[in-house]
N, C-alpha and C positions, 0 to 999 in steps of 0.2 A: 558598559554601557547598554542594556536592550535598545535595539534597534527594529520596529516592527515593520516590515515589509507589505506590501499588497499582497494578496491572496492571489491573484493571475502571478506575480513574480515571484513568490513562495512556490507556486507549482512548476514553474519553468524550472527554477535553480536547482530544485528538487530531482528532475530529468537530467538535467546535467550533471548534477554530482551521482546519481546512480549511472551515469555513460560512463563518467571518469571511474568510479568504481569496475566498472565489468572490464573498462580497457585496462586498467591495472592489473585484472586479473586474469588475461591473456582473451579475452572477449573482443570481436569485432562486434561493436556498440553504435546501432544508428538509431536517433530517434526520428521517430515518425511523424508527417505532417499531422496537423488537428483533424484533419479528417476519416483519422484511423482508426476506428470504432473499437475502443475496448483495450487499443495497443498503443504504450509509448513508448517504447524501446524493442527495436529489433536486437535479438543477440547473438550472434553464430560463435561457437567455438571451432578456430578452424582444425584443431586436432580431431575432432569427434564428425566435425562438419554436423554437430547439432546444433536446430535454431532452437531460441527460446523467445515465447514474448512477452517482454516483461508490461504490467501496468504501475505505475507508479502512484502514490498519496504524499501528500506532504503536508505537514502544520508548523506550525511555529511552538515552540517551546518543549518542555520535557516529559507530556505525557505521553503514556502510550496506548495511546487512541484516537481512532483517524474514522472521520463520516465516510463512508460510503451510500450507495444508493440501492433500492430492490434488486436492481439487473445482476447486481454482485452473488444472488441468492443460486443463479443458472449460470453464472461467467465463470466455466473451469474447463479446463484441459490437460494433459498432462504434459504438456510443454509452456504453459502459462503459469508465473508467477507474479506476485506482487510484492515491492519492497515498499515498505511505508517506511518514510522518514521524517525526524523531526530535526527541525532547525534550531538551536539552541541560542546560539549567540554569534555576531560578525567574526569573531575571531575562534569561534568553536568547529570543530569538523561535527557534520552530524552523527547522529543515532541512526541505524539501517535496521531493521526488521525485514526480513526476508522469509515469505511465506507461500508455500505452494497452495494455486488460486482452489481447487478442493477443499483444502481447508479453511482458508478465509467464507467459502459457500456456506459451506456445512457450518460453521462459527455463526457466520452474520444470521442466517435461516433461525439457528437455535438459540441465539440469544435474543433475537427481536421476537418470537413467540415465547418466550419467558415475559421478555418485558410487559410484551399484551397480555399476561397473565394475570399479571400482577395488578393491582387496584391504585388509582393515583391516591395521594391522600386525603384526599375530601371521601374516599370510599366510592367515586365514579371507575367504570371501566374506561379502560385508555382507549382512544381513536387510533386505528390503523395511521401508517404513514409511510412516505415512499422512504424515509430515513434509513440507513442500517448504521451500525456502528461493527468496527474490529477493533478487539482490544489484545495486548498480550502484557497482561499483569506482571507474571513470572520471569517475562526477559526470554523464553524459552526460544522464540524468532530473532534475537539480538544478533547482526553480525552471522547469520546462517548462510553465509554466500556457499557453501561445502552444498547447501541443497540444490544448486545450478548445476553442479556436477555432473 
């Protein structure tokens, strides 16, 4: 049975799922307060003392695309990673897609520019929007927790 939860609860559950996965992998993971701009989880590797900033984006379903905003084009650092979460079903483990922020920034900038270049079905030029999309059609970033090491 498919259960649809509110987008707020989906987002919060995604953060907790990611924190749990990071903890399972040996990181010390702390979910930030809502006023921490662009960072949902601070994760420290106790062996290397390296700290990572994690931005979590969650949706419900099996799609491999997530909506971001224009800020994602310039929101990157060597220690900032995105974890994209697909909540599939109540009894199913979510899918996790892990990508460096520079990869995400480049992708959303280039894909949005391409989207703007294509015409609407009626031949009209597209209007710019602050919405952006990250997609991983091939599954290249599926379960890539190794990128965080």
